[in-house]
Each structure stands twice: as C-alpha cells, then as structure tokens.
All heavy atoms as a GROMACS GRO file, in nm:
protein
  560
    1MET      N    1   1.564  -2.776  -2.584
    1MET     CA    2   1.544  -2.878  -2.480
    1MET      C    3   1.632  -2.842  -2.360
    1MET      O    4   1.745  -2.798  -2.376
    1MET     CB    5   1.586  -3.015  -2.537
    1MET     CG    6   1.566  -3.127  -2.438
    1MET     SD    7   1.600  -3.290  -2.507
    1MET     CE    8   1.468  -3.304  -2.624
    2ASN      N    9   1.576  -2.861  -2.244
    2ASN     CA   10   1.652  -2.832  -2.121
    2ASN      C   11   1.738  -2.950  -2.083
    2ASN      O   12   1.694  -3.062  -2.085
    2ASN     CB   13   1.557  -2.797  -2.007
    2ASN     CG   14   1.485  -2.667  -2.027
    2ASN    OD1   15   1.538  -2.579  -2.095
    2ASN    ND2   16   1.369  -2.653  -1.969
    3SER      N   17   1.863  -2.919  -2.047
    3SER     CA   18   1.951  -3.026  -2.003
    3SER      C   19   2.004  -2.990  -1.863
    3SER      O   20   2.008  -2.872  -1.828
    3SER     CB   21   2.068  -3.043  -2.101
    3SER     OG   22   2.138  -2.923  -2.117
    4ASN      N   23   2.041  -3.091  -1.789
    4ASN     CA   24   2.094  -3.070  -1.654
    4ASN      C   25   2.244  -3.042  -1.655
    4ASN      O   26   2.297  -2.981  -1.561
    4ASN     CB   27   2.065  -3.190  -1.566
    4ASN     CG   28   1.916  -3.218  -1.555
    4ASN    OD1   29   1.862  -3.300  -1.628
    4ASN    ND2   30   1.849  -3.148  -1.468
    5LYS      N   31   2.313  -3.086  -1.762
    5LYS     CA   32   2.457  -3.067  -1.772
    5LYS      C   33   2.493  -3.064  -1.919
    5LYS      O   34   2.433  -3.133  -2.001
    5LYS     CB   35   2.528  -3.186  -1.703
    5LYS     CG   36   2.679  -3.174  -1.696
    5LYS     CD   37   2.735  -3.291  -1.616
    5LYS     CE   38   2.885  -3.289  -1.607
    5LYS     NZ   39   2.937  -3.186  -1.516
    6VAL      N   40   2.592  -2.982  -1.953
    6VAL     CA   41   2.640  -2.972  -2.091
    6VAL      C   42   2.786  -3.018  -2.097
    6VAL      O   43   2.867  -2.974  -2.017
    6VAL     CB   44   2.629  -2.828  -2.146
    6VAL    CG1   45   2.685  -2.819  -2.285
    6VAL    CG2   46   2.487  -2.779  -2.141
    7LEU      N   47   2.814  -3.107  -2.190
    7LEU     CA   48   2.950  -3.157  -2.212
    7LEU      C   49   2.998  -3.108  -2.347
    7LEU      O   50   2.936  -3.141  -2.450
    7LEU     CB   51   2.952  -3.310  -2.207
    7LEU     CG   52   3.086  -3.377  -2.249
    7LEU    CD1   53   3.197  -3.339  -2.155
    7LEU    CD2   54   3.071  -3.526  -2.259
    8ASP      N   55   3.104  -3.032  -2.350
    8ASP     CA   56   3.160  -2.984  -2.476
    8ASP      C   57   3.274  -3.078  -2.516
    8ASP      O   58   3.384  -3.072  -2.460
    8ASP     CB   59   3.211  -2.840  -2.457
    8ASP     CG   60   3.263  -2.780  -2.588
    8ASP    OD1   61   3.271  -2.854  -2.689
    8ASP    OD2   62   3.294  -2.660  -2.588
    9ALA      N   63   3.247  -3.164  -2.614
    9ALA     CA   64   3.348  -3.258  -2.664
    9ALA      C   65   3.389  -3.221  -2.806
    9ALA      O   66   3.439  -3.303  -2.881
    9ALA     CB   67   3.292  -3.401  -2.659
   10LYS      N   68   3.367  -3.096  -2.844
   10LYS     CA   69   3.403  -3.052  -2.979
   10LYS      C   70   3.554  -3.057  -2.997
   10LYS      O   71   3.631  -3.025  -2.906
   10LYS     CB   72   3.355  -2.907  -3.003
   10LYS     CG   73   3.202  -2.895  -3.001
   10LYS     CD   74   3.153  -2.759  -3.052
   10LYS     CE   75   3.198  -2.641  -2.971
   10LYS     NZ   76   3.122  -2.612  -2.852
   11GLY      N   77   3.596  -3.104  -3.115
   11GLY     CA   78   3.739  -3.113  -3.145
   11GLY      C   79   3.806  -3.241  -3.097
   11GLY      O   80   3.920  -3.263  -3.127
   12LEU      N   81   3.731  -3.320  -3.023
   12LEU     CA   82   3.789  -3.445  -2.972
   12LEU      C   83   3.761  -3.559  -3.070
   12LEU      O   84   3.651  -3.570  -3.125
   12LEU     CB   85   3.730  -3.482  -2.835
   12LEU     CG   86   3.754  -3.381  -2.724
   12LEU    CD1   87   3.684  -3.425  -2.597
   12LEU    CD2   88   3.903  -3.366  -2.697
   13ALA      N   89   3.861  -3.645  -3.090
   13ALA     CA   90   3.844  -3.762  -3.178
   13ALA      C   91   3.806  -3.882  -3.096
   13ALA      O   92   3.831  -3.889  -2.976
   13ALA     CB   93   3.974  -3.787  -3.255
   14CYS      N   94   3.745  -3.978  -3.165
   14CYS     CA   95   3.706  -4.105  -3.102
   14CYS      C   96   3.829  -4.168  -3.037
   14CYS      O   97   3.937  -4.162  -3.094
   14CYS     CB   98   3.651  -4.196  -3.212
   14CYS     SG   99   3.579  -4.345  -3.148
   15PRO      N  100   3.820  -4.220  -2.918
   15PRO     CA  101   3.699  -4.248  -2.839
   15PRO      C  102   3.672  -4.143  -2.730
   15PRO      O  103   3.590  -4.167  -2.643
   15PRO     CB  104   3.734  -4.381  -2.774
   15PRO     CG  105   3.881  -4.367  -2.741
   15PRO     CD  106   3.938  -4.288  -2.859
   16MET      N  107   3.738  -4.029  -2.734
   16MET     CA  108   3.726  -3.932  -2.625
   16MET      C  109   3.584  -3.879  -2.600
   16MET      O  110   3.547  -3.864  -2.484
   16MET     CB  111   3.825  -3.817  -2.644
   16MET     CG  112   3.971  -3.854  -2.623
   16MET     SD  113   4.001  -3.954  -2.472
   16MET     CE  114   3.962  -3.834  -2.346
   17PRO      N  115   3.502  -3.853  -2.703
   17PRO     CA  116   3.365  -3.810  -2.672
   17PRO      C  117   3.291  -3.912  -2.587
   17PRO      O  118   3.216  -3.874  -2.495
   17PRO     CB  119   3.301  -3.793  -2.812
   17PRO     CG  120   3.416  -3.760  -2.899
   17PRO     CD  121   3.530  -3.843  -2.848
   18ILE      N  122   3.309  -4.041  -2.613
   18ILE     CA  123   3.244  -4.147  -2.536
   18ILE      C  124   3.300  -4.151  -2.394
   18ILE      O  125   3.226  -4.161  -2.296
   18ILE     CB  126   3.263  -4.284  -2.603
   18ILE    CG1  127   3.190  -4.291  -2.735
   18ILE    CG2  128   3.219  -4.398  -2.510
   18ILE    CD1  129   3.042  -4.304  -2.726
   19VAL      N  130   3.430  -4.143  -2.381
   19VAL     CA  131   3.496  -4.145  -2.249
   19VAL      C  132   3.446  -4.030  -2.164
   19VAL      O  133   3.408  -4.050  -2.047
   19VAL     CB  134   3.651  -4.140  -2.266
   19VAL    CG1  135   3.718  -4.121  -2.131
   19VAL    CG2  136   3.702  -4.264  -2.335
   20LYS      N  137   3.441  -3.910  -2.220
   20LYS     CA  138   3.395  -3.793  -2.144
   20LYS      C  139   3.245  -3.802  -2.115
   20LYS      O  140   3.200  -3.759  -2.009
   20LYS     CB  141   3.430  -3.666  -2.219
   20LYS     CG  142   3.582  -3.644  -2.222
   20LYS     CD  143   3.614  -3.500  -2.256
   20LYS     CE  144   3.762  -3.472  -2.245
   20LYS     NZ  145   3.806  -3.451  -2.108
   21THR      N  146   3.168  -3.856  -2.209
   21THR     CA  147   3.024  -3.872  -2.186
   21THR      C  148   2.997  -3.967  -2.070
   21THR      O  149   2.913  -3.942  -1.986
   21THR     CB  150   2.954  -3.924  -2.316
   21THR    OG1  151   2.972  -3.828  -2.420
   21THR    CG2  152   2.807  -3.946  -2.293
   22LYS      N  153   3.072  -4.077  -2.069
   22LYS     CA  154   3.056  -4.177  -1.963
   22LYS      C  155   3.082  -4.113  -1.825
   22LYS      O  156   3.008  -4.134  -1.731
   22LYS     CB  157   3.152  -4.293  -1.987
   22LYS     CG  158   3.139  -4.405  -1.888
   22LYS     CD  159   3.232  -4.520  -1.925
   22LYS     CE  160   3.222  -4.631  -1.824
   22LYS     NZ  161   3.313  -4.740  -1.849
   23LYS      N  162   3.187  -4.033  -1.817
   23LYS     CA  163   3.222  -3.967  -1.691
   23LYS      C  164   3.114  -3.866  -1.652
   23LYS      O  165   3.070  -3.862  -1.539
   23LYS     CB  166   3.358  -3.897  -1.706
   23LYS     CG  167   3.403  -3.827  -1.579
   23LYS     CD  168   3.540  -3.761  -1.600
   23LYS     CE  169   3.597  -3.701  -1.474
   23LYS     NZ  170   3.515  -3.602  -1.411
   24ALA      N  171   3.070  -3.786  -1.749
   24ALA     CA  172   2.972  -3.681  -1.719
   24ALA      C  173   2.837  -3.737  -1.678
   24ALA      O  174   2.773  -3.685  -1.587
   24ALA     CB  175   2.956  -3.590  -1.843
   25ILE      N  176   2.795  -3.846  -1.742
   25ILE     CA  177   2.663  -3.901  -1.710
   25ILE      C  178   2.668  -3.966  -1.572
   25ILE      O  179   2.567  -3.973  -1.502
   25ILE     CB  180   2.614  -3.997  -1.820
   25ILE    CG1  181   2.459  -3.992  -1.823
   25ILE    CG2  182   2.660  -4.138  -1.800
   25ILE    CD1  183   2.397  -4.019  -1.955
   26GLY      N  184   2.784  -4.006  -1.529
   26GLY     CA  185   2.801  -4.063  -1.396
   26GLY      C  186   2.774  -3.961  -1.286
   26GLY      O  187   2.749  -3.998  -1.171
   27GLU      N  188   2.783  -3.834  -1.320
   27GLU     CA  189   2.764  -3.727  -1.223
   27GLU      C  190   2.617  -3.684  -1.212
   27GLU      O  191   2.583  -3.598  -1.132
   27GLU     CB  192   2.851  -3.605  -1.260
   27GLU     CG  193   2.999  -3.638  -1.262
   27GLU     CD  194   3.083  -3.527  -1.325
   27GLU    OE1  195   3.027  -3.425  -1.370
   27GLU    OE2  196   3.206  -3.547  -1.335
   28LEU      N  197   2.532  -3.743  -1.296
   28LEU     CA  198   2.390  -3.707  -1.297
   28LEU      C  199   2.305  -3.807  -1.220
   28LEU      O  200   2.344  -3.922  -1.200
   28LEU     CB  201   2.337  -3.699  -1.443
   28LEU     CG  202   2.399  -3.592  -1.532
   28LEU    CD1  203   2.339  -3.602  -1.673
   28LEU    CD2  204   2.378  -3.453  -1.477
   29GLU      N  205   2.184  -3.764  -1.182
   29GLU     CA  206   2.086  -3.850  -1.122
   29GLU      C  207   2.008  -3.919  -1.231
   29GLU      O  208   1.996  -3.867  -1.342
   29GLU     CB  209   1.989  -3.769  -1.035
   29GLU     CG  210   2.054  -3.687  -0.926
   29GLU     CD  211   2.108  -3.773  -0.813
   29GLU    OE1  212   2.044  -3.874  -0.785
   29GLU    OE2  213   2.212  -3.736  -0.755
   30SER      N  214   1.950  -4.035  -1.202
   30SER     CA  215   1.866  -4.105  -1.298
   30SER      C  216   1.752  -4.015  -1.345
   30SER      O  217   1.690  -3.947  -1.265
   30SER     CB  218   1.810  -4.231  -1.233
   30SER     OG  219   1.736  -4.303  -1.327
   31GLY      N  220   1.731  -4.010  -1.478
   31GLY     CA  221   1.625  -3.926  -1.533
   31GLY      C  222   1.672  -3.788  -1.578
   31GLY      O  223   1.601  -3.720  -1.650
   32GLN      N  224   1.792  -3.747  -1.534
   32GLN     CA  225   1.843  -3.618  -1.576
   32GLN      C  226   1.901  -3.629  -1.718
   32GLN      O  227   1.930  -3.736  -1.767
   32GLN     CB  228   1.952  -3.568  -1.478
   32GLN     CG  229   1.893  -3.526  -1.345
   32GLN     CD  230   2.000  -3.461  -1.257
   32GLN    OE1  231   2.111  -3.510  -1.246
   32GLN    NE2  232   1.961  -3.351  -1.194
   33ILE      N  233   1.916  -3.513  -1.785
   33ILE     CA  234   1.956  -3.510  -1.924
   33ILE      C  235   2.093  -3.446  -1.942
   33ILE      O  236   2.119  -3.338  -1.889
   33ILE     CB  237   1.851  -3.436  -2.007
   33ILE    CG1  238   1.718  -3.515  -2.004
   33ILE    CG2  239   1.898  -3.418  -2.153
   33ILE    CD1  240   1.602  -3.441  -2.067
   34LEU      N  241   2.178  -3.516  -2.017
   34LEU     CA  242   2.310  -3.467  -2.051
   34LEU      C  243   2.308  -3.422  -2.196
   34LEU      O  244   2.264  -3.493  -2.285
   34LEU     CB  245   2.415  -3.578  -2.033
   34LEU     CG  246   2.557  -3.547  -2.080
   34LEU    CD1  247   2.619  -3.437  -1.992
   34LEU    CD2  248   2.643  -3.672  -2.075
   35GLU      N  249   2.355  -3.300  -2.220
   35GLU     CA  250   2.369  -3.246  -2.354
   35GLU      C  251   2.515  -3.260  -2.396
   35GLU      O  252   2.602  -3.213  -2.326
   35GLU     CB  253   2.324  -3.100  -2.358
   35GLU     CG  254   2.335  -3.035  -2.493
   35GLU     CD  255   2.288  -2.888  -2.491
   35GLU    OE1  256   2.214  -2.851  -2.396
   35GLU    OE2  257   2.327  -2.815  -2.582
   36VAL      N  258   2.541  -3.329  -2.507
   36VAL     CA  259   2.677  -3.351  -2.553
   36VAL      C  260   2.696  -3.282  -2.688
   36VAL      O  261   2.618  -3.302  -2.779
   36VAL     CB  262   2.708  -3.502  -2.569
   36VAL    CG1  263   2.853  -3.522  -2.614
   36VAL    CG2  264   2.682  -3.576  -2.440
   37LEU      N  265   2.800  -3.197  -2.695
   37LEU     CA  266   2.836  -3.129  -2.820
   37LEU      C  267   2.962  -3.196  -2.875
   37LEU      O  268   3.061  -3.206  -2.803
   37LEU     CB  269   2.863  -2.981  -2.796
   37LEU     CG  270   2.754  -2.904  -2.722
   37LEU    CD1  271   2.802  -2.764  -2.687
   37LEU    CD2  272   2.628  -2.897  -2.803
   38ALA      N  273   2.955  -3.239  -3.001
   38ALA     CA  274   3.072  -3.308  -3.060
   38ALA      C  275   3.085  -3.271  -3.208
   38ALA      O  276   2.986  -3.240  -3.275
   38ALA     CB  277   3.056  -3.459  -3.045
   39THR      N  278   3.206  -3.277  -3.257
   39THR     CA  279   3.234  -3.250  -3.400
   39THR      C  280   3.278  -3.375  -3.473
   39THR      O  281   3.282  -3.376  -3.596
   39THR     CB  282   3.337  -3.140  -3.416
   39THR    OG1  283   3.450  -3.172  -3.334
   39THR    CG2  284   3.283  -3.004  -3.376
   40ASP      N  285   3.314  -3.480  -3.401
   40ASP     CA  286   3.359  -3.604  -3.462
   40ASP      C  287   3.239  -3.676  -3.526
   40ASP      O  288   3.144  -3.708  -3.457
   40ASP     CB  289   3.423  -3.693  -3.354
   40ASP     CG  290   3.474  -3.826  -3.408
   40ASP    OD1  291   3.494  -3.837  -3.530
   40ASP    OD2  292   3.491  -3.918  -3.328
   41LYS      N  293   3.246  -3.701  -3.657
   41LYS     CA  294   3.136  -3.765  -3.727
   41LYS      C  295   3.107  -3.906  -3.671
   41LYS      O  296   2.994  -3.953  -3.673
   41LYS     CB  297   3.163  -3.774  -3.877
   41LYS     CG  298   3.160  -3.638  -3.943
   41LYS     CD  299   3.163  -3.652  -4.094
   41LYS     CE  300   3.176  -3.519  -4.167
   41LYS     NZ  301   3.094  -3.412  -4.122
   42GLY      N  302   3.208  -3.970  -3.618
   42GLY     CA  303   3.191  -4.105  -3.560
   42GLY      C  304   3.108  -4.101  -3.434
   42GLY      O  305   3.051  -4.204  -3.394
   43ALA      N  306   3.100  -3.986  -3.371
   43ALA     CA  307   3.022  -3.975  -3.246
   43ALA      C  308   2.876  -4.007  -3.268
   43ALA      O  309   2.808  -4.056  -3.178
   43ALA     CB  310   3.038  -3.836  -3.186
   44LYS      N  311   2.828  -3.980  -3.390
   44LYS     CA  312   2.687  -4.005  -3.420
   44LYS      C  313   2.650  -4.150  -3.396
   44LYS      O  314   2.556  -4.181  -3.323
   44LYS     CB  315   2.660  -3.964  -3.565
   44LYS     CG  316   2.517  -3.960  -3.604
   44LYS     CD  317   2.505  -3.903  -3.745
   44LYS     CE  318   2.362  -3.901  -3.792
   44LYS     NZ  319   2.347  -3.842  -3.924
   45SER      N  320   2.726  -4.243  -3.456
   45SER     CA  321   2.696  -4.385  -3.436
   45SER      C  322   2.745  -4.434  -3.300
   45SER      O  323   2.681  -4.516  -3.235
   45SER     CB  324   2.758  -4.468  -3.548
   45SER     OG  325   2.896  -4.449  -3.553
   46ASP      N  326   2.862  -4.381  -3.255
   46ASP     CA  327   2.918  -4.425  -3.127
   46ASP      C  328   2.826  -4.395  -3.010
   46ASP      O  329   2.802  -4.478  -2.924
   46ASP     CB  330   3.056  -4.361  -3.103
   46ASP     CG  331   3.162  -4.411  -3.198
   46ASP    OD1  332   3.136  -4.514  -3.265
   46ASP    OD2  333   3.269  -4.350  -3.207
   47LEU      N  334   2.780  -4.271  -3.002
   47LEU     CA  335   2.696  -4.232  -2.886
   47LEU      C  336   2.559  -4.300  -2.892
   47LEU      O  337   2.505  -4.334  -2.787
   47LEU     CB  338   2.680  -4.079  -2.881
   47LEU     CG  339   2.799  -4.006  -2.818
   47LEU    CD1  340   2.786  -3.857  -2.836
   47LEU    CD2  341   2.815  -4.041  -2.672
   48THR      N  342   2.507  -4.320  -3.012
   48THR     CA  343   2.379  -4.391  -3.024
   48THR      C  344   2.393  -4.533  -2.971
   48THR      O  345   2.310  -4.578  -2.891
   48THR     CB  346   2.335  -4.393  -3.173
   48THR    OG1  347   2.324  -4.260  -3.221
   48THR    CG2  348   2.201  -4.463  -3.189
   49ALA      N  349   2.495  -4.603  -3.014
   49ALA     CA  350   2.519  -4.740  -2.970
   49ALA      C  351   2.552  -4.745  -2.821
   49ALA      O  352   2.502  -4.831  -2.748
   49ALA     CB  353   2.633  -4.803  -3.049
   50TRP      N  354   2.634  -4.652  -2.773
   50TRP     CA  355   2.673  -4.650  -2.633
   50TRP      C  356   2.551  -4.629  -2.543
   50TRP      O  357   2.535  -4.698  -2.442
   50TRP     CB  358   2.776  -4.539  -2.608
   50TRP     CG  359   2.814  -4.527  -2.464
   50TRP    CD1  360   2.906  -4.601  -2.397
   50TRP    CD2  361   2.757  -4.438  -2.368
   50TRP    NE1  362   2.911  -4.564  -2.266
   50TRP    CE2  363   2.821  -4.463  -2.246
   50TRP    CE3  364   2.660  -4.337  -2.375
   50TRP    CZ2  365   2.789  -4.392  -2.130
   50TRP    CZ3  366   2.627  -4.267  -2.259
   50TRP    CH2  367   2.693  -4.296  -2.139
   51ALA      N  368   2.466  -4.534  -2.580
   51ALA     CA  369   2.348  -4.505  -2.497
   51ALA      C  370   2.259  -4.628  -2.483
   51ALA      O  371   2.218  -4.662  -2.372
   51ALA     CB  372   2.268  -4.388  -2.556
   52SER      N  373   2.230  -4.696  -2.594
   52SER     CA  374   2.142  -4.810  -2.585
   52SER      C  375   2.207  -4.931  -2.512
   52SER      O  376   2.139  -5.004  -2.442
   52SER     CB  377   2.096  -4.854  -2.726
   52SER     OG  378   2.205  -4.900  -2.803
   53SER      N  379   2.337  -4.944  -2.525
   53SER     CA  380   2.404  -5.058  -2.462
   53SER      C  381   2.426  -5.037  -2.311
   53SER      O  382   2.455  -5.132  -2.238
   53SER     CB  383   2.536  -5.089  -2.528
   53SER     OG  384   2.631  -4.988  -2.503
   54THR      N  385   2.414  -4.912  -2.264
   54THR     CA  386   2.437  -4.884  -2.121
   54THR      C  387   2.308  -4.853  -2.045
   54THR      O  388   2.313  -4.815  -1.929
   54THR     CB  389   2.536  -4.767  -2.105
   54THR    OG1  390   2.486  -4.654  -2.180
   54THR    CG2  391   2.674  -4.806  -2.154
   55GLY      N  392   2.193  -4.862  -2.113
   55GLY     CA  393   2.065  -4.840  -2.045
   55GLY      C  394   2.023  -4.695  -2.038
   55GLY      O  395   1.930  -4.660  -1.965
   56HIS      N  396   2.090  -4.608  -2.114
   56HIS     CA  397   2.052  -4.468  -2.117
   56HIS      C  398   1.967  -4.448  -2.246
   56HIS      O  399   1.965  -4.532  -2.335
   56HIS     CB  400   2.173  -4.377  -2.119
   56HIS     CG  401   2.266  -4.402  -2.004
   56HIS    ND1  402   2.225  -4.392  -1.872
   56HIS    CD2  403   2.395  -4.440  -2.002
   56HIS    CE1  404   2.328  -4.421  -1.793
   56HIS    NE2  405   2.432  -4.452  -1.869
   57GLU      N  406   1.902  -4.333  -2.257
   57GLU     CA  407   1.814  -4.308  -2.370
   57GLU      C  408   1.861  -4.185  -2.448
   57GLU      O  409   1.872  -4.075  -2.391
   57GLU     CB  410   1.672  -4.288  -2.321
   57GLU     CG  411   1.573  -4.261  -2.430
   57GLU     CD  412   1.432  -4.230  -2.379
   57GLU    OE1  413   1.410  -4.237  -2.256
   57GLU    OE2  414   1.348  -4.192  -2.460
   58LEU      N  415   1.887  -4.205  -2.577
   58LEU     CA  416   1.919  -4.093  -2.665
   58LEU      C  417   1.787  -4.029  -2.704
   58LEU      O  418   1.711  -4.085  -2.784
   58LEU     CB  419   1.997  -4.139  -2.788
   58LEU     CG  420   2.037  -4.030  -2.886
   58LEU    CD1  421   2.131  -3.930  -2.820
   58LEU    CD2  422   2.103  -4.090  -3.008
   59ILE      N  423   1.754  -3.914  -2.644
   59ILE     CA  424   1.624  -3.852  -2.663
   59ILE      C  425   1.620  -3.778  -2.798
   59ILE      O  426   1.520  -3.782  -2.868
   59ILE     CB  427   1.595  -3.752  -2.550
   59ILE    CG1  428   1.589  -3.822  -2.417
   59ILE    CG2  429   1.464  -3.677  -2.576
   59ILE    CD1  430   1.580  -3.730  -2.301
   60ASP      N  431   1.730  -3.708  -2.829
   60ASP     CA  432   1.729  -3.628  -2.951
   60ASP      C  433   1.872  -3.608  -2.998
   60ASP      O  434   1.966  -3.617  -2.918
   60ASP     CB  435   1.663  -3.491  -2.922
   60ASP     CG  436   1.628  -3.414  -3.050
   60ASP    OD1  437   1.628  -3.475  -3.158
   60ASP    OD2  438   1.604  -3.293  -3.039
   61MET      N  439   1.885  -3.581  -3.128
   61MET     CA  440   2.016  -3.553  -3.186
   61MET      C  441   1.993  -3.457  -3.301
   61MET      O  442   1.898  -3.472  -3.378
   61MET     CB  443   2.080  -3.681  -3.235
   61MET     CG  444   2.218  -3.660  -3.293
   61MET     SD  445   2.277  -3.801  -3.386
   61MET     CE  446   2.173  -3.792  -3.529
   62LYS      N  447   2.083  -3.358  -3.311
   62LYS     CA  448   2.072  -3.268  -3.426
   62LYS      C  449   2.213  -3.228  -3.471
   62LYS      O  450   2.311  -3.243  -3.394
   62LYS     CB  451   1.991  -3.143  -3.390
   62LYS     CG  452   2.046  -3.060  -3.276
   62LYS     CD  453   1.954  -2.948  -3.236
   62LYS     CE  454   2.010  -2.874  -3.118
   62LYS     NZ  455   1.924  -2.768  -3.070
   63GLU      N  456   2.220  -3.183  -3.595
   63GLU     CA  457   2.349  -3.138  -3.647
   63GLU      C  458   2.330  -2.999  -3.703
   63GLU      O  459   2.236  -2.973  -3.778
   63GLU     CB  460   2.397  -3.232  -3.757
   63GLU     CG  461   2.529  -3.188  -3.817
   63GLU     CD  462   2.575  -3.276  -3.933
   63GLU    OE1  463   2.505  -3.373  -3.968
   63GLU    OE2  464   2.680  -3.246  -3.991
   64GLU      N  465   2.420  -2.909  -3.664
   64GLU     CA  466   2.413  -2.773  -3.711
   64GLU      C  467   2.553  -2.719  -3.729
   64GLU      O  468   2.632  -2.721  -3.632
   64GLU     CB  469   2.333  -2.688  -3.613
   64GLU     CG  470   2.293  -2.551  -3.666
   64GLU     CD  471   2.205  -2.478  -3.567
   64GLU    OE1  472   2.103  -2.534  -3.523
   64GLU    OE2  473   2.241  -2.365  -3.532
   65ALA      N  474   2.587  -2.677  -3.849
   65ALA     CA  475   2.719  -2.619  -3.879
   65ALA      C  476   2.833  -2.710  -3.837
   65ALA      O  477   2.933  -2.666  -3.783
   65ALA     CB  478   2.732  -2.481  -3.813
   66GLY      N  479   2.817  -2.841  -3.862
   66GLY     CA  480   2.923  -2.936  -3.830
   66GLY      C  481   2.934  -2.976  -3.683
   66GLY      O  482   3.024  -3.049  -3.645
   67VAL      N  483   2.841  -2.930  -3.602
   67VAL     CA  484   2.841  -2.966  -3.460
   67VAL      C  485   2.720  -3.055  -3.433
   67VAL      O  486   2.605  -3.019  -3.464
   67VAL     CB  487   2.836  -2.842  -3.367
   67VAL    CG1  488   2.829  -2.884  -3.221
   67VAL    CG2  489   2.957  -2.753  -3.393
   68PHE      N  490   2.746  -3.172  -3.378
   68PHE     CA  491   2.638  -3.265  -3.340
   68PHE      C  492   2.600  -3.236  -3.196
   68PHE      O  493   2.687  -3.221  -3.110
   68PHE     CB  494   2.686  -3.410  -3.351
   68PHE     CG  495   2.722  -3.452  -3.490
   68PHE    CD1  496   2.853  -3.448  -3.532
   68PHE    CD2  497   2.625  -3.492  -3.580
   68PHE    CE1  498   2.888  -3.487  -3.661
   68PHE    CE2  499   2.659  -3.530  -3.709
   68PHE     CZ  500   2.791  -3.528  -3.749
   69THR      N  501   2.471  -3.228  -3.169
   69THR     CA  502   2.421  -3.211  -3.033
   69THR      C  503   2.337  -3.333  -2.998
   69THR      O  504   2.242  -3.367  -3.069
   69THR     CB  505   2.338  -3.084  -3.020
   69THR    OG1  506   2.415  -2.972  -3.065
   69THR    CG2  507   2.295  -3.059  -2.874
   70PHE      N  508   2.372  -3.399  -2.887
   70PHE     CA  509   2.301  -3.517  -2.842
   70PHE      C  510   2.240  -3.488  -2.706
   70PHE      O  511   2.303  -3.423  -2.622
   70PHE     CB  512   2.398  -3.634  -2.824
   70PHE     CG  513   2.479  -3.670  -2.948
   70PHE    CD1  514   2.598  -3.607  -2.971
   70PHE    CD2  515   2.431  -3.764  -3.036
   70PHE    CE1  516   2.673  -3.638  -3.086
   70PHE    CE2  517   2.503  -3.796  -3.151
   70PHE     CZ  518   2.625  -3.735  -3.175
   71TYR      N  519   2.118  -3.536  -2.687
   71TYR     CA  520   2.052  -3.526  -2.556
   71TYR      C  521   2.033  -3.670  -2.505
   71TYR      O  522   1.958  -3.746  -2.563
   71TYR     CB  523   1.918  -3.454  -2.570
   71TYR     CG  524   1.934  -3.311  -2.614
   71TYR    CD1  525   1.927  -3.276  -2.748
   71TYR    CD2  526   1.957  -3.210  -2.521
   71TYR    CE1  527   1.943  -3.144  -2.789
   71TYR    CE2  528   1.975  -3.077  -2.560
   71TYR     CZ  529   1.968  -3.047  -2.695
   71TYR     OH  530   1.983  -2.915  -2.734
   72ILE      N  531   2.102  -3.701  -2.398
   72ILE     CA  532   2.098  -3.837  -2.343
   72ILE      C  533   2.038  -3.833  -2.204
   72ILE      O  534   2.087  -3.762  -2.115
   72ILE     CB  535   2.240  -3.898  -2.339
   72ILE    CG1  536   2.303  -3.896  -2.480
   72ILE    CG2  537   2.237  -4.037  -2.279
   72ILE    CD1  538   2.449  -3.935  -2.481
   73LYS      N  539   1.933  -3.912  -2.186
   73LYS     CA  540   1.866  -3.922  -2.056
   73LYS      C  541   1.929  -4.037  -1.978
   73LYS      O  542   1.933  -4.152  -2.029
   73LYS     CB  543   1.716  -3.944  -2.075
   73LYS     CG  544   1.636  -3.947  -1.947
   73LYS     CD  545   1.494  -3.979  -1.978
   73LYS     CE  546   1.397  -3.906  -1.890
   73LYS     NZ  547   1.257  -3.935  -1.924
   74LYS      N  548   1.973  -4.010  -1.858
   74LYS     CA  549   2.034  -4.114  -1.777
   74LYS      C  550   1.931  -4.216  -1.734
   74LYS      O  551   1.825  -4.180  -1.686
   74LYS     CB  552   2.104  -4.052  -1.655
   74LYS     CG  553   2.174  -4.161  -1.571
   74LYS     CD  554   2.263  -4.100  -1.466
   74LYS     CE  555   2.332  -4.212  -1.388
   74LYS     NZ  556   2.430  -4.161  -1.296
   75GLY      N  557   1.966  -4.345  -1.751
   75GLY     CA  558   1.877  -4.455  -1.715
   75GLY      C  559   1.876  -4.482  -1.568
   75GLY      O  560   1.947  -4.422  -1.490
   0.00000   0.00000   0.00000
C-alpha cells in the first residue's frame, strides 16, 4: 500500500506511538495516508481506538516479525 508519510515508532512504549502519530497526521492533507510502524502490543488497540475517535480511518493493519504496521487515512 502506498503511504504519503512513514512514522517509525518501533521501540516506543505507550503512549508515545499515539503522541507521535497525532503529530505526524497533523502534517498531512485530508485523504492522505500515514504508515505507522510500532512494536508495542498496546498500539494495536490504542491506534484503532484513536483513529475512530478522531475521525481518521484505519485502512489496514498487519503484523510481521513483531512489528505492527498501521495505515491510517486522515479524515
């Protein structure tokens, strides 16, 4: 999937992946896609809840070798 910006939040513990995601998505235009890489298992539920509560759309999520990749479309 093509993304407009990639945020590497690997190695960061909660709540830092959310904090950095919020900042990064603020730099995008509506409709653009942010790719977030995280290793914190809590990020799975945190980013899902954050995206829906802020009007953004979690398009896809995958896990590979302990790294979660999220694709969030800015609302």
